[in-house]
N, C-alpha and C positions, 0 to 999 in steps of 0.2 A: 181315446181321446174320440169323442164324439168326433165323424165327420163333418167339421165347420161347411162347405161349398153345399152340400144334401140340405141342410136346414134352411127354412121358411127365410130367414133373413136375406137369404142371398139370392135366392128366386132370380130379380130381376138380371144379376150378371153369370149366375154359373154355367151358362151354354157356353157363350164367348171365354169364361177364363179357362173353362175343360179343351174348348178345341184351339185355344192358341196356346197351350202347356203340352197338350196332349203335340199338337207339330210342331210349337219349338225344340221337345223332346226326339221326335222321332226324327231330326236332324243331324241329331249330335252334334250338335257343330257349337266351341265358348258362345255361352251368352252375356249379352252386357247387360249387368242391373243397373238402372239410372235415376237419380233421382236428387233432393234438394237438396242443399245443404245444409240444415235446419233440423231439427230435434223429430220431428213429424218423418223426415226423409229416413235419419237412422231408426226411427222406431221399423217403418214401414220396409226398409231395406233388410235387415238383420236376420226377418223371419224366412227372407229369401235366401239369402246364403247359407240360411245351419241347412235348411235343406238339401242344398244342391253339395256342401261337403260330408253333410249325412249319405248321400247317395252317389260322393267321390265323383261329380260332374265339374267340367271343365266352367269358369266366368271369367267376368269381370267387374268390379267394382267402379264404376265412374259418379262421383260425386257434383252435383250443380250444372248450371250450362246447357239446360237443358232446353234445346231448339230444332231446328227444321232438320239438322243434321245428325240427327237418330241414325246408330247406325243400325245394321240387319241383324235379326237374330235378337232381340231385345226386350225387359220387360222395362217398361217406363212410368216412373209412379210421379205424378202428378201434383204434388197439393198448392197449388195455386193456380191461377187464370179462371177460361170459363167453363173448361173440360171436364163436365161429369161421368161420370158411368164407364164402365168396358166396351174397348172396342181392342180389335183384329184387323192387323192390316195383313193379308194374306200372301201380298207380295215381296213383301221387304219381312217377313216374319215379324213385327212388333208388336210388343201385347201393351196397349195403354191402359193406365191405372189411375183413375180421379176415383174422386169425393160424390157419391150420391145419396138418393135418400131412400129408403127401405120400412116396404110397413110392419111392424115387430110386433107389435099386440094389438088386442081388440078391446073397444072398449064397452059399456056397460051396455051399450045398443049397436053391439055388432061393429061398430066403426072402427078401421084403422088406426091405429098409432106413427107416425112416422116420424124418425127419427132420423139419422145423420150415419149411413156407410160406410167408414171410412179409410181411408187405402190403407192403414193399418192391418185392420180386421178381417179387408178381403188378400192383405201378402198372407196371412197365416192363414188366410184356407187353401191359397196357391203351394206354399209350403207342404202343408198335411199332404196336399194331391202329390204332390212331388217325391216325399220322403214320410208316407205315412205312419212310422213310428222309427223312425229318426230320433238320436240318443236329444240331439241341440232342436231341435224343432218343437220334441217334446220343453227341453230346458225352459222356450221363451215362451212357451205357450204360456202364462201368465199376463205377458205383456198387450196380447191379443185385444185387452179389454183397451188399452191405454188410451187409444185412439181416441175414442167417445171422451174418455176424463179430460183431455187436457179443449176438448174441439167446446165454443165457446155456446154452444147447446146447453149446455151444461149449467149458464150461468144467468140462459134467458127462464127456462124451465125445465120440465120433466124428459127426460131421453130414454122413449122405449128400450132402444136397440143398446144402450149402456143397461139395462134392468135383464134384456133378454141375457146379453152376453155373459155378466152376472151368475147370472142362474145359473147358463149351462156350464160356465166354470167351475162353480163351484161342486156342483152335483156331478160331473166326471170326477171330479178331486182335484184341480189344477190349482185353484183357490181356495182359502177360508175367509169367512168377512167376519170380523172381528170387532167391537168397539175399541175406542184409540187405549183404554190403561190397558188393553190383553198386549198389546202392540210392544214387544219386546225390546227397541229401540226408538221409540218415535223422537221425529225434527219438528221440532215446533214451534223451535228460531226466530221463521219467517212468519207465525201467524201471530199478528199481532194483540190480534183477543182472544188470544190462550194462555192463562201466567204457565209458566212451566213446575214451578213449584206446587201448585195448585195441582199440574195435574202428577207431578213425580207424587203426591200425599192422597189421589185417590189409588192413584195404580195400587201405591206399600195397602190402602184397606180394602178394599175389592174382593176380595173372594172373600171378604166376611162380610160384606153389605149385601140386602136384599134386593130382588132385583128394583122395587118403586126407591129404595135409598140410591141402587144405579144412576136412574131415569133422573133423580130432584138430584144427584150431585156432576151428572154431564150436562144434565139442561143449567148450571149455572157457572160451571167450567169458562160455556164460551157466551154469559149473558154479552161481556163484549159487543158478539157479535150484533147482536138488535139494535144497535145507535149508528149501525152502519152498514150501507145498501150491498157489500159485495163482505163474504161469499155470497151467490145466493144461498136460500132453503137449499136446494137439492145438493147445491155443492156440499154446503156444509155438514148436509146427514149426513153425506160420502165419507166428507173426514175426521167429521165425528162420533159415527155409531158406526159407520161400514165401511172401514177398512180392512184391505184387500192386502192376505198374507200368498205366501209360497212358498212349500220347502223348500227352508233352511233361512227362507227371510227374516231375518230383525229387524227392517224399515219397510213398514207399508208403499204398496207402489206410489200411490200420490206422495207422501214424502220424496222420496226418491226421485219423483219426479220433479218438484220443486225444484231438489238440489243436485239437481243434474243439469239446471244452469249455470254451473260454475267451468262445465264442459267448456262452455262457447265464451266464458269470458276475455279478454283480450288475447286469443285464440285468431287464426282466420277460420273460415266456417269450417271450411273441404276438413280441416284438417281436426277440428271438434266436432264431424260430425262423425266422420271417419273414427274417432274413439271410442265417441259412444258408443258406437257399430260393434267393434272391436273389445270393450267391455262388457255390451251383452251375452256375444257369440263367449266368453272366455267363460262369464262368470255369474247368467244368467240377472244381472240386476243391475242399474246404474251406480 
């Protein structure tokens, strides 16, 4: 795996993350991992726990109720509020992680393209720093891109951080990107612009189609989205043409995220979040 924290995406937060993790590890005490009781919280905490389990380090999970009484020796993930970026409290040994912005790609004029560096991506970089070759860290590595997938930026414009992470994970062999008909078990029930029977038909004929026929079939499949403002063009492209799969997955990442809402349905958010974390650690998927 390529060292995430050393890539340009993490330049703005690298020093504080390295300092915080180094000093937390040096203390050798049980570390509290704290986050919100929601999907972003689960996706952020899971890689941290994976690294602690891989390294046989003691930790405590705390879901929700992030306030001013955060215990010492903690990693705290904030997915709401005004806090931005990474901060390290040297006195209390508290590493705080919040979404920030990162220059990801250069435009044709040499200008930086800015996108969201999510808590999920940052927590994956921390996990790799703690356990570079950990089995669990590797298992849930494909989810490093998930924070950007569910970010509202994908509904408004092009996300250069998402593109950069997707390229990085693809080049290292963590994920592969395929069109929807090549997903073994696509879940499109919640996508009202896609007819499931049409998708089944296209998938059955996919191998015999040429490039032009495939492009025409996919365009025809999602023509219903043209009359709607949702999903955005950038998200639609990822749903139909650039589905993300990992080793052993039959369902693509976007479909798993859509289906994961059932985990929170009619359950206490803290319990649901813990269940999602446990599922990611046990199966590597949702």
